[in-house]
Each structure stands twice: as structure tokens, then as C-alpha cells.
C-alpha positions in Angstrom: -19.7 34.6 12.2 -21.3 33.9 15.6 -23.6 31.3 14.2 -20.8 29.5 12.4 -18.8 29.3 15.7 -21.8 27.7 17.4 -22.3 25.2 14.6 -18.5 24.3 14.9 -18.7 24.0 18.6 -21.8 21.9 18.3 -20.1 19.6 15.7 -16.9 19.1 17.8 -18.9 18.2 21.0 -21.0 15.7 19.0 -17.8 14.1 17.5 -16.2 13.9 21.0 -19.3 12.3 22.4 -19.5 9.9 19.5 -15.9 8.8 19.9 -16.4 8.2 23.6 -19.7 6.5 23.6 -19.5 4.3 20.5 -17.1 1.7 21.8 -19.1 1.5 25.0 -22.4 0.9 23.1 -20.8 -1.6 20.8 -19.1 -3.7 23.5 -21.4 -3.3 26.5 -24.7 -2.3 24.9 -27.8 -4.4 24.4 -27.1 -5.2 20.7 -25.4 -8.6 20.7 -25.4 -8.9 16.9 -23.4 -5.6 16.7 -21.0 -6.8 19.3 -20.5 -10.1 17.5 -20.0 -8.3 14.1 -17.6 -5.8 15.6 -15.5 -8.6 17.3 -15.6 -10.7 14.3 -14.5 -7.9 12.1 -11.6 -7.0 14.4 -10.6 -10.7 14.9 -10.2 -11.0 11.0 -8.2 -7.9 10.8 -4.7 -7.2 11.9 -5.7 -5.2 14.9 -6.8 -7.8 17.4 -5.0 -6.1 20.2 -7.6 -3.4 20.2 -10.3 -5.7 21.6 -8.1 -6.3 24.7 -8.7 -2.8 25.8 -12.6 -3.3 25.9 -13.1 -7.0 26.7 -11.6 -9.7 28.8 -9.9 -12.6 27.2 -12.8 -15.0 28.3 -15.5 -12.7 26.8 -13.4 -12.4 23.6 -12.9 -16.1 23.3 -16.7 -16.6 23.8 -17.6 -14.2 21.1 -15.1 -15.7 18.7 -16.7 -19.1 19.2 -20.1 -17.7 18.7 -18.9 -15.8 15.6 -17.4 -19.1 14.2 -20.7 -20.9 14.8 -22.8 -18.1 13.0 -20.4 -18.0 10.1 -20.6 -21.8 9.7 -24.3 -21.7 9.8 -24.5 -19.0 7.2 -22.2 -20.8 4.8 -24.3 -24.0 4.9 
């Protein structure tokens, strides 16, 4: 019983850290391709307003331009 409580507590703490840190790593981390992929995926969905919480309008426009260029290069 005590061991399962510890495993549950560990799992809950890891989920909370994941939910808090994953947007920070995606939008402000060193992985430009991950940031470009995430913004491109959000831009083509119905939830574009979620990007406004993490990025400025200028940064979002810059990433969309880059995403469009990359998409165009891949399709050629």
C-alpha cells in the first residue's frame, strides 16, 4: 500500500512537471524545428488562439513565414 502511494505521488509530480515545462521547451527551447512544427500544426488547426498565450504576434508571423517556406521547399 505504501509503495503504490509513492508510485502514484511520483507519477502525479511527473505529469505536473511535464505539463508545465513542455510548452516552455517547445516555444522557448533550443529546438527550432520543434518550435516550427508546433506552430505550424497549431496554425493549421482551429486553435490558433493558443499560440497568443506563448508567443508575440511578430514571432508568430515570423514562424508562419518560415513554415510556409519550408513547406514549399518540401513539396517541390
